[in-house]
C-alpha positions, 0 to 999 in steps of 0.5 A: 255306083259312085261316079268316081269308081266308074271314072276309075274303071274307064281310066284303067281300061284306057291303060289296059289298051296300051298292052293290047296288040291288034296288028303285030307287024311292029311289035317287039317284046322289049317295048313292054317292060315286065315290071310296068305298073301303069304309073305313067298313066295321066290319071292315078288309079287305085289298082290295089284298093279293096274298093276298086277290086270289089267293084271290078269283081262285081262288074265282071260277075254282072256281065257274066250273068248277062252273057250266060242268060243271053246265050248268044256270045261266048268268050275264050280267054287264052293265057300263055306265059313262062313258068311261074308267071302267075297264070293259075293265080290270075285265073283264081283272082280275076274270076273269083266272083263269077258263077262257076256254072258259066265258066270252064277252065282247061289246062293243056298238058303234054299231048296224049297219044290220042291227041297226037293222032289228030291235028294240032288244033283238035284238042283245043277245038273240042274245048271251045266254050259254048254260047253263054260260057266263058272258057279259059285256056291255061296254055293253049294251041299256041303251045304248038308254035312254042315248045316244038319250035324250041324242042325239035324232038317234040315236033318229030313225036307228032308223026307228021309226013316228012314232006310237010315238016319244012322251014315254013311249018311255023308260018303255016301254023300261024296261018292255021291259028289265024283262020281258026280264031277268025272262024271262032269270032265269026261264030260268036266267040270273043277271043282274048289272048293274054301273054303274061310278060315275066322278066327272067330275074322275077322268074328266078325269085319265084322259082327260089320261093318254090324251093325255099317254102315247103308249102310251095315245093309241090309247084316246083318241077325239074323241067322249070330249070331246064326250060329256063336255060332256053329263055332266049329261044322261048322269048323269040318264039313268043315274039314271033307268035304274037307278031304273026297272030295279033289280029283285031278279031283275036288281039293279044294283051302283053301284060307286065307280070312282075307285079302280080296285083297289076297283072290281075288288074289289067286282065280283069279290066280288059275282060270287062271292057271286052264284055261291055263291047258286046252290049249284053242284055237279059232276054226279053220275056216272050210275048204272052209269057207275062200272063204265065208269070202272073198266074204262077205268082198268084198260085204261090201267093195263095198257098197256105 
């Protein structure tokens, strides 16, 4: 590949690290602007050029191929955001070049009665990717420290013993999540969490587009407006969750989401950097297997 593209990728990954949170104690959402596009980077990066995007897709596909062949590591990508922040579009564009056999997407909706009958981590634990796979959670276990916190009635629907529903419940759930994600990391699951940081003004524009454009009407839900009215409560819940659960083994990327192209580029290069850190390789041919391969090749060559 041209050296310029390699250097561009390295520069883009350095920019992506500015949005990576490993220790959340001092983190504040206000420190990251939703409309940032990396223009303050010391090197100009052609984020939007087809050449760079093709290069990124090719690099990601090659890494995924090795991940799938090696079957030692797996990757869990968590996407969280307010409505209209672009989770679906990010999945579609970032993962467009990977082999569908090695990628699994789970969209978590309102918990079913069966899910409510189990612990809040149960349904997500069932969908953790197996070795060699990339698993994507469109919403995730983090919903259980977001929606029920803003809507106390959701917590009541979980039928927990009253003695366990105390002021400490959110801190206790953060502890459970940290333990869960550390358990995954200790068992070969690379955990990457992305919060798509959308501004309230940009959300308004996107919701209006859903209403004004007939081919986008299907995306609109009445709940979008109801949840928007609780914006400040959600921002506080997200900030607390990120502060409490940003860990070296399960970092958060708080990605500016007002410009979709930039969001997708940051997510892509961050995933690429994480996969490259695993030093993935294709499995070596077992000892003595070369003779089997040569015999098979000879048999095929001799076919009339």
